[in-house]
C-alpha positions as CSV (number, residue, x, y, z in Angstrom):
1,X,32.3,-19.3,36.0
2,X,31.3,-20.7,32.6
3,X,31.0,-18.1,29.8
4,X,27.5,-19.3,29.0
5,X,26.4,-18.7,32.7
6,X,27.8,-15.1,32.6
7,X,26.1,-14.3,29.4
8,X,22.8,-16.0,30.4
9,X,22.5,-13.7,33.4
10,X,22.8,-10.6,31.3
11,X,21.3,-11.5,27.9
12,X,17.6,-11.1,29.0
13,X,18.3,-7.6,30.3
14,X,19.9,-6.6,27.0
15,X,17.1,-8.2,25.0
16,X,14.5,-6.3,27.1
17,X,16.4,-3.0,26.5
18,X,17.0,-3.5,22.8
19,X,13.4,-4.7,22.3
20,X,12.0,-1.7,24.0
21,X,14.2,0.6,22.0
22,X,13.2,-1.1,18.7
23,X,9.5,-0.9,19.6
24,X,9.8,2.8,20.4
25,X,11.6,3.4,17.1
26,X,9.0,1.6,15.1
27,X,6.0,3.1,16.9
28,X,7.3,6.6,16.4
29,X,9.3,6.3,13.2
30,X,6.6,4.7,11.0
31,X,4.0,7.4,11.7
32,X,6.5,10.2,11.5
33,X,7.7,8.9,8.1
34,X,4.1,8.6,6.8
35,X,3.3,12.2,8.0
36,X,6.4,13.5,6.3
37,X,5.5,11.8,3.0
38,X,1.9,13.1,3.1
39,X,3.1,16.6,4.0
40,X,6.0,16.7,1.7
41,X,7.6,20.1,1.4
42,X,5.5,21.6,4.3
43,X,6.7,23.0,7.6
44,X,6.0,19.7,9.4
45,X,8.1,17.8,6.9
46,X,11.0,20.2,7.3
47,X,10.7,20.2,11.1
48,X,10.7,16.4,11.3
49,X,13.6,16.2,8.8
50,X,15.6,18.6,11.0
51,X,14.8,16.5,14.1
52,X,16.0,13.3,12.3
53,X,19.2,15.0,11.3
54,X,19.8,16.1,14.9
55,X,19.1,12.6,16.1
56,X,21.7,11.2,13.7
57,X,24.3,13.7,14.9
58,X,23.8,13.5,18.7
59,X,26.0,10.8,20.3
60,X,24.1,8.4,22.5
61,X,26.3,8.8,25.5
62,X,25.7,12.6,25.5
63,X,22.0,12.2,25.1
64,X,22.0,9.7,27.9
65,X,23.7,12.1,30.2
66,X,21.3,14.9,29.3
67,X,18.3,12.7,30.0
68,X,19.7,11.8,33.4
69,X,20.3,15.4,34.3
70,X,16.9,16.5,33.2
71,X,14.5,13.7,34.3
72,X,16.5,12.2,37.2
73,X,18.5,15.1,38.7
74,X,16.3,18.1,38.0
75,X,12.8,16.8,37.7
76,X,13.1,13.7,39.9
77,X,10.5,11.8,37.9
78,X,12.6,8.8,36.7
79,X,15.5,6.8,38.1
80,X,19.0,7.6,36.8
81,X,20.6,4.1,36.7
82,X,20.1,0.4,37.4
83,X,17.4,-2.0,36.4
84,X,15.4,-1.9,39.7
85,X,15.3,-0.1,43.0
86,X,16.7,-1.7,46.1
87,X,13.9,-3.7,47.8
88,X,11.5,-3.0,44.9
89,X,11.3,-5.4,42.0
90,X,7.8,-4.6,40.8
91,X,6.9,-4.2,37.1
92,X,6.2,-0.5,37.5
93,X,9.7,0.1,39.0
94,X,11.4,-1.9,36.3
95,X,9.4,0.0,33.6
96,X,10.5,3.3,35.2
97,X,14.2,2.3,35.1
98,X,13.7,1.2,31.4
99,X,12.4,4.5,30.1
100,X,15.5,6.6,29.9
101,X,18.0,3.9,28.5
102,X,15.4,2.8,26.0
103,X,14.8,6.4,24.8
104,X,18.6,7.0,24.5
105,X,19.1,3.7,22.6
106,X,16.2,4.3,20.3
107,X,17.8,7.5,19.1
108,X,20.5,5.5,17.4
109,X,18.0,4.0,14.9
110,X,14.9,6.1,15.0
111,X,16.1,8.8,12.5
112,X,17.0,6.0,10.0
113,X,13.6,4.4,10.3
114,X,11.9,7.8,9.7
115,X,14.0,8.4,6.6
116,X,13.4,5.0,5.1
117,X,9.7,5.2,5.8
118,X,9.4,8.7,4.2
119,X,11.3,7.6,1.1
120,X,9.4,4.4,0.7
121,X,6.0,6.1,1.2
122,X,6.8,8.8,-1.3
123,X,7.6,6.2,-3.9
124,X,4.5,4.1,-3.2
125,X,2.2,7.1,-3.3
126,X,3.0,7.6,-7.0
127,X,2.2,4.0,-8.0
128,X,-0.7,3.2,-10.3
129,X,-2.6,1.1,-7.8
130,X,-2.7,4.0,-5.3
131,X,-4.1,6.4,-8.0
132,X,-6.6,3.7,-8.9
133,X,-7.7,3.4,-5.3
134,X,-8.1,7.2,-5.0
135,X,-10.0,7.4,-8.3
136,X,-12.5,4.8,-7.0
137,X,-13.5,7.2,-4.3
138,X,-11.9,5.5,-1.3
139,X,-11.2,7.7,1.7
140,X,-7.6,9.0,1.9
141,X,-7.1,7.2,5.2
142,X,-8.1,3.9,3.6
143,X,-5.8,4.5,0.6
144,X,-2.9,5.2,2.9
145,X,-3.4,2.5,5.5
146,X,-4.6,-0.4,3.3
147,X,-2.9,0.2,0.0
148,X,0.2,2.4,0.4
149,X,1.5,1.6,3.9
150,X,1.7,-2.1,3.6
151,X,3.8,-1.9,0.4
152,X,5.9,0.9,1.9
153,X,6.8,-1.2,4.9
154,X,8.8,-3.8,2.8
155,X,12.0,-1.7,2.4
156,X,11.6,-0.5,6.0
157,X,11.6,-4.1,7.3
158,X,14.8,-4.6,5.4
159,X,16.3,-1.5,7.0
160,X,15.3,-2.7,10.5
161,X,16.9,-6.0,9.9
162,X,20.2,-4.2,9.0
163,X,19.8,-1.9,12.0
164,X,19.6,-4.6,14.7
165,X,23.4,-5.1,14.9
166,X,23.8,-1.3,15.3
167,X,21.2,-1.4,18.0
168,X,23.0,-4.2,19.8
169,X,26.3,-2.3,19.5
170,X,24.6,0.8,21.0
171,X,23.8,-1.2,24.1
172,X,27.5,-1.1,25.1
173,X,27.5,2.7,25.6
174,X,23.9,2.9,26.8
175,X,24.3,0.3,29.5
176,X,27.5,1.9,30.6
177,X,25.9,5.3,31.0
178,X,22.8,4.1,32.8
179,X,24.4,1.3,34.8
180,X,22.2,-1.2,33.1
181,X,23.3,-4.8,33.9
182,X,23.2,-6.2,30.4
183,X,25.4,-8.0,27.9
184,X,26.8,-4.7,26.5
185,X,28.1,-3.7,29.8
186,X,29.5,-7.2,30.4
187,X,31.3,-6.9,27.0
188,X,32.9,-3.6,28.1
189,X,34.0,-5.2,31.4
190,X,35.3,-8.2,29.6
191,X,37.3,-6.1,27.1
192,X,38.7,-4.0,29.9
193,X,39.8,-7.1,31.8
194,X,41.1,-8.9,28.7
195,X,38.7,-11.8,29.3
196,X,39.0,-13.1,25.7
197,X,36.7,-16.2,26.1
198,X,33.9,-14.0,27.4
199,X,34.4,-11.5,24.6
200,X,34.3,-14.3,22.1
201,X,31.2,-15.7,23.6
202,X,29.4,-12.4,23.4
203,X,30.5,-11.9,19.8
204,X,29.0,-15.3,18.9
205,X,25.7,-14.5,20.6
206,X,25.5,-11.1,18.8
207,X,26.2,-12.9,15.5
208,X,23.4,-15.4,16.2
209,X,21.0,-12.7,17.0
210,X,21.9,-10.9,13.7
211,X,21.3,-14.2,11.8
212,X,18.0,-14.8,13.5
213,X,16.9,-11.3,12.7
214,X,17.6,-11.9,9.0
215,X,15.4,-15.0,9.1
216,X,12.6,-13.0,10.8
217,X,12.9,-10.4,8.1
218,X,12.5,-13.0,5.4
219,X,9.4,-14.4,7.1
220,X,8.0,-10.9,7.4
221,X,8.2,-10.6,3.6
222,X,5.7,-13.4,3.2
223,X,3.1,-11.4,5.2
224,X,3.8,-8.0,3.6
225,X,4.1,-9.1,0.0
226,X,1.8,-11.9,-1.2
227,X,4.1,-12.5,-4.2
228,X,6.7,-13.8,-1.9
229,X,6.2,-17.4,-0.8
230,X,8.4,-19.7,1.3
231,X,10.3,-22.2,-0.8
């Protein structure tokens, strides 16, 4: 079979898994980083920092096995492997199969997103324009969301662009643990079988995704920073 055909079968599944993990990381990481910056030095800040450190230290394959044992084996609330149940290809069934692998994969980049968001937010909160907005009598929520958050997102966007290759690399282990039929598992099978053309094809696709991500990051700058314009 042609390499493009083999990759084309698995690539959408990997993009779905990686996209879900990235979405979870941003939806959780940005608010967590903002809360840490606003509660700097408090118990909540220390608790979230400890949680981020644990997330960086825990291997994704170990976390995946623990999630399977808890939610699939013990609680029987989520499926343990695969992309869909036999005879059931509904959206709800696919979503249930996506929860555990997406959560495990998100753990590879979520702590980094939280740390970058906290650091950027702390730096922005001490800027003159934030103090000016506060002195004008604006509500704290408005100062944070309209003035501080938008500028703090600029370094976070850069970090996310650099984290996408790590996210794609994490799909190899995640898909192997959860039996997810994606490109990462295909790469593992190709490497085990010494299928060098297939390994080369997967490497090229990952490189293209990394380049496309860099372009999207540059485009995002134009929306976050009005001083940046496309040449």
